[in-house]
Each structure stands twice: as C-alpha cells, then as structure tokens.
N, C-alpha and C positions, 0 to 999 in steps of 0.2 A: 503493499499499498504506500501511496504517496505521504512524505511528511506534511503534517497540517500546514498550512500558510499563516507565516508571522505576520503581525500587524505592523501597522508604522505610526511614527507621529508625524504631523504635519503643524507648522508653526503659521498661524493665520493671522494677519494684521487685521485690525479692524478701526472703524472711521474715528476720527479724533474730535470730531464734532458733528458735520452733517452725515446723517443715516446714508445718505444716497452714495457715498463714497466707497460701500462696500463692493469688491469689484466681484464680476460674475462668476469668476473660478474660485474666489473665496466662498461664494454664495453656494455653489454646488458642491465645494468641499464640506461644508458644514453641514448641508443636507446628508452625504453620503455617508460620512462617518458615523462609528459606532455610539461615540462618548465625545463631549466637548468638554475640556477641562478649563476653567474660567476662573479668573480673579476674583469675580464677585457674581455669583450667580444670579442675584437679582438685578444686578446692572445689566449685565449681558442679557438677561431674559428681556429685556426691553428692545435690544438690538434683532434679538431671533423673532421676537412676536412680530417685529415692524416686516420680517421678511416670511414671517408664518414657517418657522423652521422649528420642529420639534424634537429635534435629536435630544435624547437623555444628556443631562449636564451634572457636572460634579465640580466641586471647589477646588481649587490649588492656587493657596496665595502664600505669603513668605512665613507665616506662621505654622502653616500644615505641610509645607512642601518637602520635606525631608519623608514623613511618612507617607504623605500621598505618592510621592513619585514610585515607591515599591509597588503600590497597588496598581499603578495604571501601567508600570512596565510586566507585571504579570498578565495584565489584561490583552498587552499587545503582544507578548509572548504566546498567548492563546488564540492570538488570530485577530484582535480588534484593532480597528484604526482609532486613532484618538487626534481631535485636533486640539492646539491649545490657543487661546486667546486670552487677552488681557481687557482691561476696561476700555481703554483707547490705544491705538498705536501696535506697534510690534512686540510682541510677548518677548522677554529676556533684555530688552531695551529700556532701562530705568523701569522695569516691571519684573512681576515674578517668572520665573520660568528657566534663570541660567543653572540652577542646582539641578534640576528637575532633567535638562537637557544632557548636561555632563552625566549623570547616572545612566541616561538612555544609550550616550555613546560608549560607555564602559561596558554596558551590558548587551552591546550590539545591536540595537534597537535600529530599523531603517527609518530615515527621516526627510523630510523636505519643508522647504522655506517658501512661502508664497509672497511675492512683494506686492506693496499696498501703502497705504496712509501712514505718513510719520511727520508729526510736528516738528523734529530736526530738519529734514528736508525742506518742508513746506516754509519754516521761518527762515532757513538760509537762503532759499530761490527768492522769496519775496524782500530781502532785507536791503537789497541793492549794493551789496559789499563784497569784494573780492570772494571766490568761492573755488579758486584753485587749490588750495590748501586750507582745511579746517580743522578745529578740535571741538569735539563735543563733552562737555564736563559733567553732564547729568545736572541733577538737581544741586542747587547751592546750598551750602551748610547752613544750618539754623543759627549757629553761634557767631555772632559779629566778627568776631577776631579771625575764626576759618575763613570767613567769607571775605573779608578784607582781605588776607593773605593769597586767596585764590584768584580774586580780581585784580590785585596788583600784579601778580605772576602773569595773568592774561595779557594784560597791557604792555608787558615787556616782550611778548612774542610775536613774530612777524607772521601770523596767520589769524584768519577769523576764527573768531570763539562762539559756542553756543552754548548756554546754560537753561535750565528751567529753573524760574521763582516763582515765589508767592506774591500776589499783587499786595499782600501787607508789608512785604519787605523790600519791594520793588524799588520804591524811592530811596531806601537808605542805600541799597547798592548802586545806583546811581549817583547818590553823593559821593560814595567811596571813588567811582570813576570819573565824576567831575573835579574831584579834589584832587587827583593824581595825574590827570591828563584832560583836562576840560575841552581841550579841542578834538578829543578821540570821538571818530563818529560810530554812531551806536543806533540800533534798530530794537525797539520794543514790538515784537509780534503778540497780538492779544486776540484771545478767542478765536483761535484759527479754525477756519471753515464754517464758522458759525455765522447767525444773522449780523451780529454785530463785530465782525473780523476788523481789525484795525493793525496796519503797518506804521510805526510812527518813527520817523528816521530823522537823526540830526546829531548835533553834537551832546557828548554827555552833559556839558552845563546847562545847555537848554532844555534837553528833556528831564534832567533832575528838577528844574524850575517848573516844569509844564505838569510834571505828576505830584510837586509839592503842592500846585494850586489846583488839580484835578486828580485825586486819589482812584487809582485805577480798580477794576472789579475784573472778576474771570481768569481764566488761565493764561499765564504769560510764559513767552519763549524770549529769552534776552539774548540779541546777538551783537557781539562787540567786533569793531573793525581792527585790523591787523596795525601794529606799530609804524610798519612803511607799507604804503601803497603802490600797485604797479604806474608806471608811467601813463597808462592808457586812462586811468581812475580819473573820475571827477576830481575837481579840487576840493579841498577840506571844508570850504566854505558852504557846501551843498546842506540844504535843508529840506525837512519833510514838506 
C-alpha cells in the first residue's frame, strides 16, 4: 500500500485593513485546507465570514505557540493541510508563527508561502523615500530610552528605515528625530488601505509639530529617510 500523504503548512497573508485585499489564491487556499491556525480566531472570523469561508479554525498565538505547534505538526503528519494566518499582514513578520515554522522545518513538514498584503511594503512604496535599500525594525520599543537609541541609530545609517509605532507614542518618536536631525525626511503612513489612509511626508521637525497639534489615531507605520540621498532624489525641502 502507498504511504499516506503528508499534509503541508501554507503561510497566508491577510488584509491589513481593506477586506477586499485578500488575493484569489489566498481565498481558495483558506477554503481548501483542513484547518486554519489563527492569531485570534474571533478577529479572523470576521474576514472568513466576509468571504463565506467555513474552514475549521484553531488559535495559535504567542502564549500557546509552543504547545500548539506540536498538535498542528501531528495533524500535518497525519495528512491534514494547515493554513497559518495572523490578524493582518504576513504571519511570522512581527506576528506569531516564527517558532511554529522552525518546528515545522525541523520536523520535515512541507510548506509554502503566498504573497499578499504587507504594511511594510505598502508604507515604503508610498513614502516617497529611496527604496533601493531599507531596514525593517518591527515595533519600536515601549521604553523611551531604548526607542531613542534605536531611532538615533537609524538616523546614522545610509538607508531608509521602517518601523511600526503606536499613535500614542508617535509624537515622542518624532521629537527624537526632530531633535537629532530636524531636516531628515520622514513619512508617517497611517491607517493603510483603510478609508482614512494618510501618507504625511516632510521634515522631522515639521511632522513633530503637526502631530503635536493634531494627535494621530489608528495604526502607524513610520518611515525614516536615509542619512544620504541619491543625486536623483528630490531636494530636502520637499514637503507633504
């Protein structure tokens, strides 16, 4: 008799705001797999309900990832296909799934990764800053000292930097940038793909003042221009 087919893991990016951004391939994958591992089953339930997908769901988040990984690997070794999704964007990128993927690799589980929505790439593309080389630093730290150190290190490098930031801390981060390099070009990408999407570009000092006067709301991606810009790039007095 033939050996039973082993299942596989599929990393599926999901919309970062606009539910219409789920790709056709991702939709078909979520319909066809045996199980969907979700960062938050209730949050993902809204997306799946929107597309009338009724595939069984199971939670996989930072608090249960170690234990849940073994359960899911056993299911895949028994022939089940599992899709991994996070609340928004691509799993394992500042979202749960890294430990799970490593366990799958060590266990010989076959896996695939689908392309799809990304706040990092969306913000970078719309920031209007050089994109030949860039650094993604994930979420900026909560502690002010650590955040200041990371931002000052970013200002010293000759490449564009992308970070996620809380709207409650954004103005303080901009003050750090404005104090160290007031002329540095920065973009605040807010509520990407949603109704109130905004790309606000300008000097660090101007943006620090703007958000002092207009406290931001929603999800924030902060893009910081490089210490040196290429010759073709617009002059440093470009504003939003």
